[in-house]
N, C-alpha and C positions, 0 to 999 in steps of 0.2 A: 648399208649401201645397196645390197642385193635383195633386201626384203626376203631373206631366207631364214628359216628356223635354225638355231644352233644344232639341234638334233639332226637335221638333214645334212649339214656340213660334216658332222661327226660320222654319220653312216657312209656318206660318199668317201670320206677319207679312209675309214676302216675297211669297207667292203671293196672299194675299187682303187684305192691308192691314188686318187685324183690329185691330191695336194700333199705336200710334206712341209707343213708350217714349222717355223722355229718354235721351240718350247722354252721360253726364258724362265719358267717357274710360275707358281701361283695359279696354275690351272688355266693360264692364258695361252693363246696361240697367236703368232705373228705371221701374217700373210704378205707375200711380196706383191708388187704391182702385176706381175705376170700371172700369179695365182688368181688375183681378183678378176683380171680380164678373161681368163679361162673359165672361172666359175660363172661369170656373168653370161658368157656365151652358152655354157651348158644349161643354165637356168632358162635362158631364152628358148633354147631348143626343146627342153623338157616341157615348158609351158605350152609349146606348140604341139605336143603329143609324142615326141621322140622318147624312146626308152633310154634311161640313163645307162643301162647295161650295154647297149649298142654304141653309145657315145664314149664310154670311159676309156677305150683304148686309142682313141683318135687324138692326133696332135692338133695344134691350133689351125694349121692350114687346112686339114681335113674337115675340122668343125666349121670353118668359114665356108668351105665348099658346100657342106650340107645346108648351112643357113642360106647361101646364095640360091641353091637349087629350090629350097622351100619358098623363097621369095618369088622366084620365077613361076613356080607352080601356082602360088597365090595370085600373082598378076594375071596368069592365064585363066584361072578360075574366075577372077573378078571380071575379066573381059567377057567371058561366057555368060556370067550372071547379068552383066549390063546389057548384053545383046538380048538375053531372054526377057529382061525387064522392059524392053521397048514395047512389047506386046501387052504389058500390064498397065493398069492405071498408075500414074505416078503419085508418090506421097510427098507432100510439101516438106522440105527439110526444116528442121527445128534450128532456128538461129539463136545462138547462145553467146552472150558477152561473158568472157571469162576474165576475172581479175585475180591474179596470183599465178606465178610461173610454175610452181610445183603442181598445182591443180591442172593447169593447162597441159602439162606433160602427161599426167595420168589419163586425161580425156582423149589422148591420141593412141592409147594402147589398143591393138586390134582385138584382144580378148574382151575388153570392156565394151568396145563399140559393137561387137557382135551381139551383145546382150540387149542393146537398145532396140526399141520397137519402130524407130523411124530414122532416116538419115539425119546426121548432126553436122551443122556448120558452125565452127568455132570462130568467134571474132575476138582475137587476142592470141595468147594471154597478155593482159596489160598489168603494169606494175601497180597502178592505183586507179581509183574511180575517175579522177580528173583526166588522166591519159585516155581512158576509155571513152569518156564523154567528148573529148576533142577529136576523136577519130570519126570520119564521116561514115554514116550507115549504121552506127551502133544504136541510135535511138529507134530504129525500125526493127530491132531484135525482138524475139519472143520473151526473153527473160535474161536476168543477170545472175551469174553464178560467181560467188566470191569465196576466197579462202582467207580466214582470219584466225590467227593463233589464239587470240582472246577477244572477247566482246565486252564492251563497257556500256553503260546506260545510254550514252550519247552516240553510240557507234552508227546507228542507222541515220540519225540526223546529220552526222558528219559526212556520210556517204552521199546523202541527197544534196547537201550544201555544196559538196565538191563536184557533183555531176547532176545539175538540175535536169539535163536532157534525159537522164535515165531514171528520174524520180518516179515516173509513172509505170515503169516496167516491173513485173513480178520479180522478186528477189529470193535467192536461196543461198545459204551460207554453210560451208563446211568449216566448223570451228573447233578449237582445242579446249578452251576453258571459258566459262561464263557463269555468273551468278544465276540462280534459279529465277529470280525476279526479272533479270534481263531477258532470259529465254522466254519467260511468260509474256513480257511486253512485246517482244519481237514476233512471237507466234500469234498474239492477238492482233498485231498489225498486219499479219498475212505473210510474214517472212517464213520460208521453209528452212528448217534447221536439221543438221546432221552433225553429230559430234565425231571427230576423228580420234584415234585411227580407225579406219574401216577398210575391209578388203574391197577389191574392185567389184566383186559380185554385188555387195551391198550398195556401193556407190552407183552402180548401173541400175539397180532396182529403184533406188531413190530418184534417179534421173528420169526413169520411166514414169514414176508417179508424178513427178514435177511436170513432165511433158504433157501428161493428160490433164493435169490441173490448170496449167497455164494456157492451154489451147481449147478448153471446154468451158462453157458458161456454167459456173458452179451453182447458180440459182436454179432450182428445179422448175420445170415448166408448170404452169398453173394446173393443167389437167393431172399431172403427177401428184401434186399436193392434194388435189381434190380426191383422187383415188385413195390416197393414204388416210385422209380424214374420214372417208366414208367406210373404211375398213372396220372390222370388229375390234373392240377394245382389246389391248394387249394386257394380259394378267400382270399383277404387280410382282416384284422380286420375290423369288422363292427363298433366297439365302442372302443374308447381309454380309458385310465385309469380314466380320470376325469369323463367321462360320466358314466362309470360303478360304480365308487365310489358314485356318486350322486344317481344313481339308487338304490344301496345297502342301502344307508341311508334312502331313501324314502320307501324302501320295508320293513323296520323294523317296520313300523306302523301297519302292518297287522299281524294276528295271525300266518300265515304260514311263516316259516323262509327260505323256499326253494329259493325264488327269490334272497335273499341276498347271500345265499351260492353259487348259480350258478354264480352270478356276481363275487364273490370273486375267485371262481375256474377259471373263464375266465381270470381274471387278472393274476393269477399264470401261467396258460397255455401259455398266450401271452408272459409273461416274459421269460419262459423257451424256447419258440420258438425263441425269440431274442437271448437268451444266447447261444443256440445251434448253431445258425448261426454265432455268433461271435467266438465261439470255433472252428468251422470248418475253419474259415479264419485264426485263430491264430496258430492252431496246424495241420500241414499238415499230420502228421503221423496218426492222428485220424479223419481226415476230413470226411471219409466215415461214421464212427460211428456217428459223430455229425450231419451229414446231415440226417442220418436215424432218429435220435432222434428228430431233428427239424421238419422233415416231419410228424412224428408220432404226435408230439405236435400240429402241424398245423391242421391235420385232426381232432384231438380231440377238438381243439379250435372251429373249424367250426361247429362241432356237438353240442357243448355246446352253441354256439350262437343261433342255431336253438332251442335248449332246452329253452334258456332264453326267446325267443320270444313266445314260446308255454306257458310257465308258466306265463308270463306277461299277455297274453291274457286271460288265465284261471282266474287270480286273478284281472283282470280289471285294470292293471297298465299300464301307458304310458311307451313305450320303451325308452331307453336312446337315446340321440341325436346322430346321426350318425357321425362317423369320416369322413374325407374328402374322404378316399378310399371307404367308404361304402355308399356314397351319392346316387349312382345309385340304390342301393337296398332299400334305404329308401322309395322311392315312392311306390314300390311294397308292402313293409311291411305295410305302412300306409294305403294303399288301402285295404289290407287284413284285417286290424283291423276294418276299417270302415264297410266292408262287413259283418264281423262276428258280430259286434255290431248291425247292421241292422237286 
């Protein structure tokens, strides 16, 4: 109910005596309604930056006064920010149709909203797509955000059939369970996916990416494609998946996780590079776009290969075994390692 770790409740109980739950046995604790209300208010205030030690001795009336004072301060600050914003260029609000009451409630949390890069206008939340489509103004929104506990193969078709007016809008779904083939089909269709549970920080980051993607033309400008195509060829992969996976497993024995993360990113970039090349061959209409994406992935992959060599040298790790295409560069890299160690 409170989205609090059990460990936090135990610490608050042991250190500050905030609650005295009944102990019926079996390691369980029973909290009263008053306990829950007090804990909810305490969590709200600590999320806003108040120290639990300064709140622990307060009763409910005192805690409510602190919350009221904080809200008044926020209102005053908001007024000042609005007045200051009058002299700055305005940013067009991002209009988002929200389907799902729980998701709508999360999108109204101040901490989440502060992480967004632009103002957010919520249309809803609605119980279902049909209700959203029947509401005036929703068809002019920038995107549709849905909450779905589970996704089936016909999920998107059912949404579009129930709300034809929203069919052309970009869609994003926060989901619980779905088969990999369903996720693959939805992603191919352009639906943005995020699996729950996720903390508000990740949800906000996802929304920022969605905002950028749904308000920017994703097809690169012709001159940008020309610039990439005229660039020097990117060298082939230095390491294949097997070598990177072996390196990642060995890298977990040290305290820093960066070597493992870089190796995993390299695998993903290499896979996307191959995927883009395959798409360019299969879909003539989008060949230019996929060639651009593949070139971008290749450049990024080469940069991360250099980063992996750098971090491996820094941590004293042996580099992965070279793939056949990278054999020529292996001699130079090995010599560089020996020189650095000397």
